[in-house]
C-alpha positions in Angstrom: 0.0 -0.1 -0.1 1.3 3.6 -0.8 0.4 6.5 1.1 0.3 9.9 0.1 0.5 12.1 3.8 2.2 15.6 3.9 5.1 15.5 5.7 7.1 18.3 7.4 10.7 17.9 8.0 12.1 20.4 10.6 15.7 20.5 11.5 16.0 20.9 15.2 19.0 22.9 16.7 20.9 19.6 18.4 20.9 17.7 14.8 18.1 15.7 13.0 14.3 16.3 12.1 11.3 16.3 13.9 8.4 14.7 11.7 4.8 16.0 11.8 2.0 16.3 9.1 -0.4 19.0 8.9 -2.8 16.7 7.7 -2.6 14.1 10.9 -1.8 16.0 14.1 -1.3 12.5 15.7 1.5 11.9 13.4 5.0 13.3 15.3 8.1 11.5 15.2 11.9 12.2 14.7 14.9 10.8 13.1 18.6 12.1 13.4 18.8 12.2 9.2 16.2 12.7 6.7 16.3 8.8 5.8 16.1 7.9 9.4 13.2 10.5 10.0 10.9 9.2 6.6 11.2 5.5 7.9 9.8 6.5 11.1 7.4 8.5 9.7 6.4 5.6 8.0 6.1 3.7 11.4 4.2 6.9 12.8 1.8 6.8 9.7 1.1 3.1 10.2 0.1 3.6 13.8 -2.5 6.7 13.1 -4.3 4.4 10.6 -4.6 2.0 12.9 -5.7 4.5 15.8 -8.2 5.9 13.2 -9.4 2.3 12.1 -9.3 1.1 15.9 -12.1 4.0 16.5 -14.2 3.7 13.0 -13.0 7.2 11.9 -11.9 8.3 8.2 -8.6 9.5 7.5 -8.9 13.2 6.8 -9.2 14.9 3.6 -5.8 15.5 2.0 -4.5 11.7 3.1 -5.0 9.3 0.5 -4.6 5.4 0.5 -3.4 3.9 -2.8 -3.7 0.2 -3.5 -2.3 0.5 -7.1 1.4 -0.1 -8.2 1.2 2.9 -10.2 3.4 6.0 -10.8 3.5 7.6 -7.0 4.7 11.6 -7.5 6.9 12.7 -4.7 7.7 16.3 -3.5 10.8 16.8 -2.1 12.6 20.0 -0.6 16.2 20.3 -1.3 18.9 22.6 0.2 21.3 24.3 -2.5 23.9 25.8 -0.5 
């Protein structure tokens, strides 16, 4: 399954990144690198989906689960120094 959910990666002064989602306030995680933060976001998202399912709630608008194996569009921020 592929999920399309907006994520915000915020650099932390002590290093690493905090990950949140404007669409899912319950999704909060972190990582020492972008790669680790995104991997942790996958786990956090799975936990949030389970919570929503257990409570019988639908996912908010802007969050989409896609069962297909079609193309995936990804938006990324890239720092240029």
